[in-house]
mmCIF file of the N, C-alpha and C atoms, coordinates in Angstrom:
data_MODEL
# 
_entry.id   MODEL 
# 
loop_
_atom_site.group_PDB 
_atom_site.id 
_atom_site.type_symbol 
_atom_site.label_atom_id 
_atom_site.label_alt_id 
_atom_site.label_comp_id 
_atom_site.label_asym_id 
_atom_site.label_entity_id 
_atom_site.label_seq_id 
_atom_site.pdbx_PDB_ins_code 
_atom_site.Cartn_x 
_atom_site.Cartn_y 
_atom_site.Cartn_z 
_atom_site.occupancy 
_atom_site.B_iso_or_equiv 
_atom_site.pdbx_formal_charge 
_atom_site.auth_seq_id 
_atom_site.auth_comp_id 
_atom_site.auth_asym_id 
_atom_site.auth_atom_id 
_atom_site.pdbx_PDB_model_num 
ATOM 1   N N  . MET A 1 1  ? -93.357 -68.243 -53.355 1.00 0.00 ? 1  MET A N  1 
ATOM 2   C CA . MET A 1 1  ? -92.338 -68.128 -51.802 1.00 0.00 ? 1  MET A CA 1 
ATOM 3   C C  . MET A 1 1  ? -90.750 -67.529 -52.657 1.00 0.00 ? 1  MET A C  1 
ATOM 4   N N  . LEU A 1 2  ? -90.923 -66.411 -51.583 1.00 0.00 ? 2  LEU A N  1 
ATOM 5   C CA . LEU A 1 2  ? -89.242 -65.871 -52.098 1.00 0.00 ? 2  LEU A CA 1 
ATOM 6   C C  . LEU A 1 2  ? -88.072 -66.065 -51.779 1.00 0.00 ? 2  LEU A C  1 
ATOM 7   N N  . THR A 1 3  ? -87.640 -65.916 -52.754 1.00 0.00 ? 3  THR A N  1 
ATOM 8   C CA . THR A 1 3  ? -86.277 -66.358 -52.547 1.00 0.00 ? 3  THR A CA 1 
ATOM 9   C C  . THR A 1 3  ? -84.925 -65.125 -51.398 1.00 0.00 ? 3  THR A C  1 
ATOM 10  N N  . PRO A 1 4  ? -84.330 -65.736 -50.479 1.00 0.00 ? 4  PRO A N  1 
ATOM 11  C CA . PRO A 1 4  ? -83.915 -64.507 -49.946 1.00 0.00 ? 4  PRO A CA 1 
ATOM 12  C C  . PRO A 1 4  ? -82.833 -64.360 -50.897 1.00 0.00 ? 4  PRO A C  1 
ATOM 13  N N  . SER A 1 5  ? -82.741 -63.166 -51.389 1.00 0.00 ? 5  SER A N  1 
ATOM 14  C CA . SER A 1 5  ? -81.330 -63.360 -52.109 1.00 0.00 ? 5  SER A CA 1 
ATOM 15  C C  . SER A 1 5  ? -80.631 -61.978 -51.198 1.00 0.00 ? 5  SER A C  1 
ATOM 16  N N  . HIS A 1 6  ? -79.527 -61.963 -52.244 1.00 0.00 ? 6  HIS A N  1 
ATOM 17  C CA . HIS A 1 6  ? -78.330 -60.100 -51.414 1.00 0.00 ? 6  HIS A CA 1 
ATOM 18  C C  . HIS A 1 6  ? -77.777 -59.734 -52.131 1.00 0.00 ? 6  HIS A C  1 
ATOM 19  N N  . ALA A 1 7  ? -76.998 -58.928 -52.536 1.00 0.00 ? 7  ALA A N  1 
ATOM 20  C CA . ALA A 1 7  ? -76.402 -57.985 -53.584 1.00 0.00 ? 7  ALA A CA 1 
ATOM 21  C C  . ALA A 1 7  ? -74.496 -57.899 -52.141 1.00 0.00 ? 7  ALA A C  1 
ATOM 22  N N  . SER A 1 8  ? -73.665 -58.619 -52.979 1.00 0.00 ? 8  SER A N  1 
ATOM 23  C CA . SER A 1 8  ? -72.388 -57.975 -52.284 1.00 0.00 ? 8  SER A CA 1 
ATOM 24  C C  . SER A 1 8  ? -71.786 -57.013 -53.561 1.00 0.00 ? 8  SER A C  1 
ATOM 25  N N  . PRO A 1 9  ? -70.690 -56.440 -52.761 1.00 0.00 ? 9  PRO A N  1 
ATOM 26  C CA . PRO A 1 9  ? -69.487 -55.831 -53.673 1.00 0.00 ? 9  PRO A CA 1 
ATOM 27  C C  . PRO A 1 9  ? -68.360 -57.118 -54.992 1.00 0.00 ? 9  PRO A C  1 
ATOM 28  N N  . ARG A 1 10 ? -68.973 -57.319 -55.968 1.00 0.00 ? 10 ARG A N  1 
ATOM 29  C CA . ARG A 1 10 ? -68.210 -57.606 -56.351 1.00 0.00 ? 10 ARG A CA 1 
ATOM 30  C C  . ARG A 1 10 ? -66.301 -58.069 -57.370 1.00 0.00 ? 10 ARG A C  1 
ATOM 31  N N  . LEU A 1 11 ? -66.061 -59.402 -56.555 1.00 0.00 ? 11 LEU A N  1 
ATOM 32  C CA . LEU A 1 11 ? -64.352 -59.116 -55.977 1.00 0.00 ? 11 LEU A CA 1 
ATOM 33  C C  . LEU A 1 11 ? -64.045 -58.330 -57.543 1.00 0.00 ? 11 LEU A C  1 
ATOM 34  N N  . GLY A 1 12 ? -62.834 -57.696 -56.672 1.00 0.00 ? 12 GLY A N  1 
ATOM 35  C CA . GLY A 1 12 ? -61.534 -57.854 -58.625 1.00 0.00 ? 12 GLY A CA 1 
ATOM 36  C C  . GLY A 1 12 ? -62.118 -56.265 -59.377 1.00 0.00 ? 12 GLY A C  1 
ATOM 37  N N  . ALA A 1 13 ? -63.105 -56.031 -58.751 1.00 0.00 ? 13 ALA A N  1 
ATOM 38  C CA . ALA A 1 13 ? -63.532 -54.657 -59.082 1.00 0.00 ? 13 ALA A CA 1 
ATOM 39  C C  . ALA A 1 13 ? -64.241 -53.766 -58.461 1.00 0.00 ? 13 ALA A C  1 
ATOM 40  N N  . ALA A 1 14 ? -63.758 -52.535 -58.229 1.00 0.00 ? 14 ALA A N  1 
ATOM 41  C CA . ALA A 1 14 ? -63.306 -52.073 -57.966 1.00 0.00 ? 14 ALA A CA 1 
ATOM 42  C C  . ALA A 1 14 ? -64.898 -50.365 -57.903 1.00 0.00 ? 14 ALA A C  1 
ATOM 43  N N  . PRO A 1 15 ? -64.649 -49.741 -57.159 1.00 0.00 ? 15 PRO A N  1 
ATOM 44  C CA . PRO A 1 15 ? -65.544 -48.497 -58.046 1.00 0.00 ? 15 PRO A CA 1 
ATOM 45  C C  . PRO A 1 15 ? -64.802 -47.378 -58.721 1.00 0.00 ? 15 PRO A C  1 
ATOM 46  N N  . THR A 1 16 ? -65.684 -46.841 -59.694 1.00 0.00 ? 16 THR A N  1 
ATOM 47  C CA . THR A 1 16 ? -65.856 -46.193 -60.367 1.00 0.00 ? 16 THR A CA 1 
ATOM 48  C C  . THR A 1 16 ? -66.426 -44.370 -60.155 1.00 0.00 ? 16 THR A C  1 
ATOM 49  N N  . GLY A 1 17 ? -65.798 -43.924 -60.503 1.00 0.00 ? 17 GLY A N  1 
ATOM 50  C CA . GLY A 1 17 ? -66.640 -42.223 -60.415 1.00 0.00 ? 17 GLY A CA 1 
ATOM 51  C C  . GLY A 1 17 ? -66.018 -41.470 -61.419 1.00 0.00 ? 17 GLY A C  1 
ATOM 52  N N  . ASP A 1 18 ? -66.850 -40.709 -61.992 1.00 0.00 ? 18 ASP A N  1 
ATOM 53  C CA . ASP A 1 18 ? -66.919 -39.549 -63.036 1.00 0.00 ? 18 ASP A CA 1 
ATOM 54  C C  . ASP A 1 18 ? -67.096 -38.140 -62.654 1.00 0.00 ? 18 ASP A C  1 
ATOM 55  N N  . ASP A 1 19 ? -65.852 -37.355 -63.548 1.00 0.00 ? 19 ASP A N  1 
ATOM 56  C CA . ASP A 1 19 ? -65.074 -36.897 -62.483 1.00 0.00 ? 19 ASP A CA 1 
ATOM 57  C C  . ASP A 1 19 ? -66.551 -35.501 -62.764 1.00 0.00 ? 19 ASP A C  1 
ATOM 58  N N  . SER A 1 20 ? -66.859 -35.618 -64.005 1.00 0.00 ? 20 SER A N  1 
ATOM 59  C CA . SER A 1 20 ? -67.698 -34.802 -65.029 1.00 0.00 ? 20 SER A CA 1 
ATOM 60  C C  . SER A 1 20 ? -69.269 -34.979 -64.883 1.00 0.00 ? 20 SER A C  1 
ATOM 61  N N  . THR A 1 21 ? -69.271 -35.457 -63.935 1.00 0.00 ? 21 THR A N  1 
ATOM 62  C CA . THR A 1 21 ? -70.693 -35.484 -63.221 1.00 0.00 ? 21 THR A CA 1 
ATOM 63  C C  . THR A 1 21 ? -71.166 -35.862 -61.646 1.00 0.00 ? 21 THR A C  1 
ATOM 64  N N  . GLY A 1 22 ? -69.886 -36.864 -61.684 1.00 0.00 ? 22 GLY A N  1 
ATOM 65  C CA . GLY A 1 22 ? -70.203 -37.036 -59.770 1.00 0.00 ? 22 GLY A CA 1 
ATOM 66  C C  . GLY A 1 22 ? -69.869 -37.927 -59.225 1.00 0.00 ? 22 GLY A C  1 
ATOM 67  N N  . GLU A 1 23 ? -70.702 -39.191 -60.514 1.00 0.00 ? 23 GLU A N  1 
ATOM 68  C CA . GLU A 1 23 ? -71.441 -39.953 -61.053 1.00 0.00 ? 23 GLU A CA 1 
ATOM 69  C C  . GLU A 1 23 ? -70.079 -41.308 -60.242 1.00 0.00 ? 23 GLU A C  1 
ATOM 70  N N  . ILE A 1 24 ? -71.189 -42.030 -58.775 1.00 0.00 ? 24 ILE A N  1 
ATOM 71  C CA . ILE A 1 24 ? -69.859 -43.167 -58.460 1.00 0.00 ? 24 ILE A CA 1 
ATOM 72  C C  . ILE A 1 24 ? -70.358 -44.604 -59.118 1.00 0.00 ? 24 ILE A C  1 
ATOM 73  N N  . ARG A 1 25 ? -70.145 -45.190 -59.039 1.00 0.00 ? 25 ARG A N  1 
ATOM 74  C CA . ARG A 1 25 ? -70.764 -46.675 -60.124 1.00 0.00 ? 25 ARG A CA 1 
ATOM 75  C C  . ARG A 1 25 ? -69.704 -47.893 -58.960 1.00 0.00 ? 25 ARG A C  1 
ATOM 76  N N  . VAL A 1 26 ? -71.005 -48.338 -58.197 1.00 0.00 ? 26 VAL A N  1 
ATOM 77  C CA . VAL A 1 26 ? -70.114 -49.705 -57.392 1.00 0.00 ? 26 VAL A CA 1 
ATOM 78  C C  . VAL A 1 26 ? -70.824 -51.347 -58.445 1.00 0.00 ? 26 VAL A C  1 
ATOM 79  N N  . PRO A 1 27 ? -69.441 -52.067 -58.289 1.00 0.00 ? 27 PRO A N  1 
ATOM 80  C CA . PRO A 1 27 ? -69.958 -52.565 -58.823 1.00 0.00 ? 27 PRO A CA 1 
ATOM 81  C C  . PRO A 1 27 ? -70.358 -53.987 -57.697 1.00 0.00 ? 27 PRO A C  1 
ATOM 82  N N  . LEU A 1 28 ? -71.613 -54.763 -57.856 1.00 0.00 ? 28 LEU A N  1 
ATOM 83  C CA . LEU A 1 28 ? -72.341 -55.717 -57.127 1.00 0.00 ? 28 LEU A CA 1 
ATOM 84  C C  . LEU A 1 28 ? -72.576 -56.766 -57.785 1.00 0.00 ? 28 LEU A C  1 
ATOM 85  N N  . GLN A 1 29 ? -72.175 -58.123 -57.240 1.00 0.00 ? 29 GLN A N  1 
ATOM 86  C CA . GLN A 1 29 ? -72.893 -59.553 -58.148 1.00 0.00 ? 29 GLN A CA 1 
ATOM 87  C C  . GLN A 1 29 ? -74.102 -59.561 -57.252 1.00 0.00 ? 29 GLN A C  1 
ATOM 88  N N  . LEU A 1 30 ? -74.879 -60.238 -57.407 1.00 0.00 ? 30 LEU A N  1 
ATOM 89  C CA . LEU A 1 30 ? -76.505 -60.038 -56.893 1.00 0.00 ? 30 LEU A CA 1 
ATOM 90  C C  . LEU A 1 30 ? -76.551 -61.781 -56.904 1.00 0.00 ? 30 LEU A C  1 
ATOM 91  N N  . PHE A 1 31 ? -76.858 -62.801 -55.444 1.00 0.00 ? 31 PHE A N  1 
ATOM 92  C CA . PHE A 1 31 ? -77.249 -63.918 -54.861 1.00 0.00 ? 31 PHE A CA 1 
ATOM 93  C C  . PHE A 1 31 ? -78.199 -63.955 -55.173 1.00 0.00 ? 31 PHE A C  1 
ATOM 94  N N  . ALA A 1 32 ? -78.372 -65.277 -54.816 1.00 0.00 ? 32 ALA A N  1 
ATOM 95  C CA . ALA A 1 32 ? -79.907 -65.703 -54.710 1.00 0.00 ? 32 ALA A CA 1 
ATOM 96  C C  . ALA A 1 32 ? -79.151 -67.236 -53.772 1.00 0.00 ? 32 ALA A C  1 
ATOM 97  N N  . LEU A 1 33 ? -80.281 -67.137 -52.622 1.00 0.00 ? 33 LEU A N  1 
ATOM 98  C CA . LEU A 1 33 ? -79.183 -67.590 -51.223 1.00 0.00 ? 33 LEU A CA 1 
ATOM 99  C C  . LEU A 1 33 ? -77.452 -67.680 -51.187 1.00 0.00 ? 33 LEU A C  1 
ATOM 100 N N  . ASP A 1 34 ? -77.052 -68.965 -51.324 1.00 0.00 ? 34 ASP A N  1 
ATOM 101 C CA . ASP A 1 34 ? -75.394 -67.426 -51.324 1.00 0.00 ? 34 ASP A CA 1 
ATOM 102 C C  . ASP A 1 34 ? -75.506 -68.656 -52.812 1.00 0.00 ? 34 ASP A C  1 
ATOM 103 N N  . ARG A 1 35 ? -76.329 -68.630 -54.328 1.00 0.00 ? 35 ARG A N  1 
ATOM 104 C CA . ARG A 1 35 ? -75.743 -69.467 -55.662 1.00 0.00 ? 35 ARG A CA 1 
ATOM 105 C C  . ARG A 1 35 ? -75.520 -67.279 -57.027 1.00 0.00 ? 35 ARG A C  1 
ATOM 106 N N  . PRO A 1 36 ? -74.361 -67.329 -57.260 1.00 0.00 ? 36 PRO A N  1 
ATOM 107 C CA . PRO A 1 36 ? -74.261 -66.293 -57.961 1.00 0.00 ? 36 PRO A CA 1 
ATOM 108 C C  . PRO A 1 36 ? -75.297 -66.264 -59.011 1.00 0.00 ? 36 PRO A C  1 
ATOM 109 N N  . VAL A 1 37 ? -76.831 -65.325 -58.795 1.00 0.00 ? 37 VAL A N  1 
ATOM 110 C CA . VAL A 1 37 ? -77.317 -65.290 -60.542 1.00 0.00 ? 37 VAL A CA 1 
ATOM 111 C C  . VAL A 1 37 ? -77.171 -63.728 -61.288 1.00 0.00 ? 37 VAL A C  1 
ATOM 112 N N  . GLY A 1 38 ? -76.494 -63.081 -61.077 1.00 0.00 ? 38 GLY A N  1 
ATOM 113 C CA . GLY A 1 38 ? -75.926 -62.356 -61.945 1.00 0.00 ? 38 GLY A CA 1 
ATOM 114 C C  . GLY A 1 38 ? -75.260 -60.740 -61.834 1.00 0.00 ? 38 GLY A C  1 
ATOM 115 N N  . ALA A 1 39 ? -74.753 -59.632 -62.292 1.00 0.00 ? 39 ALA A N  1 
ATOM 116 C CA . ALA A 1 39 ? -74.096 -58.229 -62.014 1.00 0.00 ? 39 ALA A CA 1 
ATOM 117 C C  . ALA A 1 39 ? -74.629 -57.697 -62.480 1.00 0.00 ? 39 ALA A C  1 
ATOM 118 N N  . VAL A 1 40 ? -74.765 -56.627 -60.963 1.00 0.00 ? 40 VAL A N  1 
ATOM 119 C CA . VAL A 1 40 ? -75.017 -54.717 -62.046 1.00 0.00 ? 40 VAL A CA 1 
ATOM 120 C C  . VAL A 1 40 ? -74.375 -54.827 -61.349 1.00 0.00 ? 40 VAL A C  1 
ATOM 121 N N  . ASP A 1 41 ? -74.307 -53.531 -61.596 1.00 0.00 ? 41 ASP A N  1 
ATOM 122 C CA . ASP A 1 41 ? -73.900 -51.534 -60.859 1.00 0.00 ? 41 ASP A CA 1 
ATOM 123 C C  . ASP A 1 41 ? -74.800 -50.825 -59.655 1.00 0.00 ? 41 ASP A C  1 
ATOM 124 N N  . LEU A 1 42 ? -74.406 -51.088 -58.748 1.00 0.00 ? 42 LEU A N  1 
ATOM 125 C CA . LEU A 1 42 ? -74.493 -49.033 -57.786 1.00 0.00 ? 42 LEU A CA 1 
ATOM 126 C C  . LEU A 1 42 ? -74.569 -48.317 -58.584 1.00 0.00 ? 42 LEU A C  1 
ATOM 127 N N  . VAL A 1 43 ? -75.932 -46.965 -59.044 1.00 0.00 ? 43 VAL A N  1 
ATOM 128 C CA . VAL A 1 43 ? -74.792 -46.245 -59.788 1.00 0.00 ? 43 VAL A CA 1 
ATOM 129 C C  . VAL A 1 43 ? -74.691 -44.927 -58.886 1.00 0.00 ? 43 VAL A C  1 
ATOM 130 N N  . LEU A 1 44 ? -75.278 -43.959 -57.744 1.00 0.00 ? 44 LEU A N  1 
ATOM 131 C CA . LEU A 1 44 ? -74.976 -43.287 -56.910 1.00 0.00 ? 44 LEU A CA 1 
ATOM 132 C C  . LEU A 1 44 ? -74.545 -42.084 -57.717 1.00 0.00 ? 44 LEU A C  1 
ATOM 133 N N  . SER A 1 45 ? -76.037 -40.853 -57.671 1.00 0.00 ? 45 SER A N  1 
ATOM 134 C CA . SER A 1 45 ? -74.904 -39.442 -57.351 1.00 0.00 ? 45 SER A CA 1 
ATOM 135 C C  . SER A 1 45 ? -73.765 -39.183 -56.234 1.00 0.00 ? 45 SER A C  1 
ATOM 136 N N  . ARG A 1 46 ? -72.803 -38.085 -57.053 1.00 0.00 ? 46 ARG A N  1 
ATOM 137 C CA . ARG A 1 46 ? -72.581 -36.962 -55.602 1.00 0.00 ? 46 ARG A CA 1 
ATOM 138 C C  . ARG A 1 46 ? -72.073 -37.478 -54.224 1.00 0.00 ? 46 ARG A C  1 
ATOM 139 N N  . VAL A 1 47 ? -74.301 -36.825 -54.121 1.00 0.00 ? 47 VAL A N  1 
ATOM 140 C CA . VAL A 1 47 ? -74.534 -36.910 -52.715 1.00 0.00 ? 47 VAL A CA 1 
ATOM 141 C C  . VAL A 1 47 ? -75.222 -37.752 -52.000 1.00 0.00 ? 47 VAL A C  1 
ATOM 142 N N  . GLU A 1 48 ? -76.019 -38.852 -53.868 1.00 0.00 ? 48 GLU A N  1 
ATOM 143 C CA . GLU A 1 48 ? -76.494 -40.151 -52.677 1.00 0.00 ? 48 GLU A CA 1 
ATOM 144 C C  . GLU A 1 48 ? -75.482 -40.620 -52.211 1.00 0.00 ? 48 GLU A C  1 
ATOM 145 N N  . ALA A 1 49 ? -74.191 -41.249 -52.508 1.00 0.00 ? 49 ALA A N  1 
ATOM 146 C CA . ALA A 1 49 ? -73.009 -42.043 -52.378 1.00 0.00 ? 49 ALA A CA 1 
ATOM 147 C C  . ALA A 1 49 ? -71.854 -40.872 -51.271 1.00 0.00 ? 49 ALA A C  1 
ATOM 148 N N  . GLU A 1 50 ? -71.905 -39.721 -50.655 1.00 0.00 ? 50 GLU A N  1 
ATOM 149 C CA . GLU A 1 50 ? -72.242 -38.766 -49.699 1.00 0.00 ? 50 GLU A CA 1 
ATOM 150 C C  . GLU A 1 50 ? -72.940 -39.865 -48.176 1.00 0.00 ? 50 GLU A C  1 
ATOM 151 N N  . HIS A 1 51 ? -74.281 -39.353 -48.802 1.00 0.00 ? 51 HIS A N  1 
ATOM 152 C CA . HIS A 1 51 ? -75.228 -39.496 -47.919 1.00 0.00 ? 51 HIS A CA 1 
ATOM 153 C C  . HIS A 1 51 ? -75.268 -41.034 -47.550 1.00 0.00 ? 51 HIS A C  1 
ATOM 154 N N  . LEU A 1 52 ? -75.116 -42.057 -48.324 1.00 0.00 ? 52 LEU A N  1 
ATOM 155 C CA . LEU A 1 52 ? -74.843 -43.312 -47.932 1.00 0.00 ? 52 LEU A CA 1 
ATOM 156 C C  . LEU A 1 52 ? -72.940 -43.538 -46.863 1.00 0.00 ? 52 LEU A C  1 
ATOM 157 N N  . HIS A 1 53 ? -72.210 -43.413 -47.814 1.00 0.00 ? 53 HIS A N  1 
ATOM 158 C CA . HIS A 1 53 ? -71.031 -43.477 -47.455 1.00 0.00 ? 53 HIS A CA 1 
ATOM 159 C C  . HIS A 1 53 ? -71.328 -42.677 -45.688 1.00 0.00 ? 53 HIS A C  1 
ATOM 160 N N  . ALA A 1 54 ? -72.634 -41.942 -44.825 1.00 0.00 ? 54 ALA A N  1 
ATOM 161 C CA . ALA A 1 54 ? -71.703 -41.592 -43.869 1.00 0.00 ? 54 ALA A CA 1 
ATOM 162 C C  . ALA A 1 54 ? -72.802 -42.357 -42.907 1.00 0.00 ? 54 ALA A C  1 
ATOM 163 N N  . ALA A 1 55 ? -73.617 -43.019 -43.881 1.00 0.00 ? 55 ALA A N  1 
ATOM 164 C CA . ALA A 1 55 ? -74.829 -43.694 -42.612 1.00 0.00 ? 55 ALA A CA 1 
ATOM 165 C C  . ALA A 1 55 ? -74.254 -44.685 -42.491 1.00 0.00 ? 55 ALA A C  1 
ATOM 166 N N  . LEU A 1 56 ? -73.232 -46.063 -43.161 1.00 0.00 ? 56 LEU A N  1 
ATOM 167 C CA . LEU A 1 56 ? -72.512 -46.961 -43.470 1.00 0.00 ? 56 LEU A CA 1 
ATOM 168 C C  . LEU A 1 56 ? -71.756 -46.545 -41.809 1.00 0.00 ? 56 LEU A C  1 
ATOM 169 N N  . THR A 1 57 ? -71.361 -45.036 -42.542 1.00 0.00 ? 57 THR A N  1 
ATOM 170 C CA . THR A 1 57 ? -70.094 -45.127 -41.024 1.00 0.00 ? 57 THR A CA 1 
ATOM 171 C C  . THR A 1 57 ? -70.820 -44.945 -39.973 1.00 0.00 ? 57 THR A C  1 
ATOM 172 N N  . ARG A 1 58 ? -72.074 -43.986 -39.288 1.00 0.00 ? 58 ARG A N  1 
ATOM 173 C CA . ARG A 1 58 ? -72.703 -44.586 -38.716 1.00 0.00 ? 58 ARG A CA 1 
ATOM 174 C C  . ARG A 1 58 ? -72.850 -45.366 -37.930 1.00 0.00 ? 58 ARG A C  1 
ATOM 175 N N  . ARG A 1 59 ? -73.352 -46.736 -38.582 1.00 0.00 ? 59 ARG A N  1 
ATOM 176 C CA . ARG A 1 59 ? -73.688 -47.423 -38.639 1.00 0.00 ? 59 ARG A CA 1 
ATOM 177 C C  . ARG A 1 59 ? -72.472 -48.554 -37.211 1.00 0.00 ? 59 ARG A C  1 
ATOM 178 N N  . MET A 1 60 ? -71.233 -48.310 -38.702 1.00 0.00 ? 60 MET A N  1 
ATOM 179 C CA . MET A 1 60 ? -70.084 -48.913 -38.205 1.00 0.00 ? 60 MET A CA 1 
ATOM 180 C C  . MET A 1 60 ? -69.854 -48.302 -37.312 1.00 0.00 ? 60 MET A C  1 
ATOM 181 N N  . ASN A 1 61 ? -69.851 -47.466 -36.934 1.00 0.00 ? 61 ASN A N  1 
ATOM 182 C CA . ASN A 1 61 ? -69.266 -47.102 -35.408 1.00 0.00 ? 61 ASN A CA 1 
ATOM 183 C C  . ASN A 1 61 ? -69.970 -47.216 -33.921 1.00 0.00 ? 61 ASN A C  1 
ATOM 184 N N  . SER A 1 62 ? -71.231 -47.295 -34.406 1.00 0.00 ? 62 SER A N  1 
ATOM 185 C CA . SER A 1 62 ? -71.931 -47.628 -32.841 1.00 0.00 ? 62 SER A CA 1 
ATOM 186 C C  . SER A 1 62 ? -71.878 -49.783 -32.872 1.00 0.00 ? 62 SER A C  1 
ATOM 187 N N  . ALA A 1 63 ? -71.461 -50.477 -34.121 1.00 0.00 ? 63 ALA A N  1 
ATOM 188 C CA . ALA A 1 63 ? -71.029 -51.155 -33.858 1.00 0.00 ? 63 ALA A CA 1 
ATOM 189 C C  . ALA A 1 63 ? -70.366 -51.871 -33.561 1.00 0.00 ? 63 ALA A C  1 
ATOM 190 N N  . ASP A 1 64 ? -69.209 -50.294 -33.106 1.00 0.00 ? 64 ASP A N  1 
ATOM 191 C CA . ASP A 1 64 ? -67.782 -50.874 -33.177 1.00 0.00 ? 64 ASP A CA 1 
ATOM 192 C C  . ASP A 1 64 ? -67.478 -50.070 -31.270 1.00 0.00 ? 64 ASP A C  1 
ATOM 193 N N  . ARG A 1 65 ? -69.327 -48.833 -30.633 1.00 0.00 ? 65 ARG A N  1 
ATOM 194 C CA . ARG A 1 65 ? -68.816 -48.830 -29.523 1.00 0.00 ? 65 ARG A CA 1 
ATOM 195 C C  . ARG A 1 65 ? -70.778 -50.996 -28.711 1.00 0.00 ? 65 ARG A C  1 
ATOM 196 N N  . GLY A 1 66 ? -70.506 -51.171 -29.376 1.00 0.00 ? 66 GLY A N  1 
ATOM 197 C CA . GLY A 1 66 ? -71.187 -52.763 -29.237 1.00 0.00 ? 66 GLY A CA 1 
ATOM 198 C C  . GLY A 1 66 ? -72.948 -52.597 -29.131 1.00 0.00 ? 66 GLY A C  1 
ATOM 199 N N  . ALA A 1 67 ? -73.372 -51.007 -30.103 1.00 0.00 ? 67 ALA A N  1 
ATOM 200 C CA . ALA A 1 67 ? -74.720 -51.059 -29.718 1.00 0.00 ? 67 ALA A CA 1 
ATOM 201 C C  . ALA A 1 67 ? -75.270 -51.596 -31.125 1.00 0.00 ? 67 ALA A C  1 
ATOM 202 N N  . ARG A 1 68 ? -76.779 -52.460 -30.847 1.00 0.00 ? 68 ARG A N  1 
ATOM 203 C CA . ARG A 1 68 ? -78.360 -52.931 -30.771 1.00 0.00 ? 68 ARG A CA 1 
ATOM 204 C C  . ARG A 1 68 ? -76.823 -53.799 -31.796 1.00 0.00 ? 68 ARG A C  1 
ATOM 205 N N  . GLY A 1 69 ? -76.217 -55.179 -30.153 1.00 0.00 ? 69 GLY A N  1 
ATOM 206 C CA . GLY A 1 69 ? -76.431 -56.494 -29.967 1.00 0.00 ? 69 GLY A CA 1 
ATOM 207 C C  . GLY A 1 69 ? -75.393 -56.727 -30.508 1.00 0.00 ? 69 GLY A C  1 
ATOM 208 N N  . TYR A 1 70 ? -74.125 -55.751 -31.101 1.00 0.00 ? 70 TYR A N  1 
ATOM 209 C CA . TYR A 1 70 ? -73.098 -56.493 -31.872 1.00 0.00 ? 70 TYR A CA 1 
ATOM 210 C C  . TYR A 1 70 ? -71.939 -56.516 -30.504 1.00 0.00 ? 70 TYR A C  1 
ATOM 211 N N  . ALA A 1 71 ? -70.885 -57.775 -30.762 1.00 0.00 ? 71 ALA A N  1 
ATOM 212 C CA . ALA A 1 71 ? -70.213 -57.509 -29.883 1.00 0.00 ? 71 ALA A CA 1 
ATOM 213 C C  . ALA A 1 71 ? -69.446 -56.603 -29.589 1.00 0.00 ? 71 ALA A C  1 
ATOM 214 N N  . THR A 1 72 ? -68.238 -56.300 -29.144 1.00 0.00 ? 72 THR A N  1 
ATOM 215 C CA . THR A 1 72 ? -66.681 -55.648 -29.766 1.00 0.00 ? 72 THR A CA 1 
ATOM 216 C C  . THR A 1 72 ? -65.816 -56.576 -29.128 1.00 0.00 ? 72 THR A C  1 
ATOM 217 N N  . PRO A 1 73 ? -64.846 -55.922 -30.344 1.00 0.00 ? 73 PRO A N  1 
ATOM 218 C CA . PRO A 1 73 ? -63.751 -56.918 -30.276 1.00 0.00 ? 73 PRO A CA 1 
ATOM 219 C C  . PRO A 1 73 ? -62.950 -56.698 -29.097 1.00 0.00 ? 73 PRO A C  1 
ATOM 220 N N  . GLN A 1 74 ? -62.524 -57.927 -28.748 1.00 0.00 ? 74 GLN A N  1 
ATOM 221 C CA . GLN A 1 74 ? -61.833 -57.772 -27.378 1.00 0.00 ? 74 GLN A CA 1 
ATOM 222 C C  . GLN A 1 74 ? -60.318 -57.590 -27.730 1.00 0.00 ? 74 GLN A C  1 
ATOM 223 N N  . ALA A 1 75 ? -60.478 -56.737 -26.656 1.00 0.00 ? 75 ALA A N  1 
ATOM 224 C CA . ALA A 1 75 ? -58.594 -56.651 -26.781 1.00 0.00 ? 75 ALA A CA 1 
ATOM 225 C C  . ALA A 1 75 ? -57.644 -58.236 -25.763 1.00 0.00 ? 75 ALA A C  1 
ATOM 226 N N  . VAL A 1 76 ? -56.526 -57.881 -26.937 1.00 0.00 ? 76 VAL A N  1 
ATOM 227 C CA . VAL A 1 76 ? -55.374 -59.393 -27.076 1.00 0.00 ? 76 VAL A CA 1 
ATOM 228 C C  . VAL A 1 76 ? -54.601 -58.414 -25.806 1.00 0.00 ? 76 VAL A C  1 
# 
């Protein structure tokens, strides 16, 4: 049986970039269920980072419009 796992940004650690290569490193914490089991860096080329950024932006904009079953924030 597989244990549900996920990765989240590592608390207190910021992404870094290498100006000479364009490489982006995103520090992640690995979890099994909600128990930390390790740490790893997600290493992306600049192009990969740009594509991921664009995909996340599209997803967040869709969520803001209430698409895909996400609730939209209510004005107070």
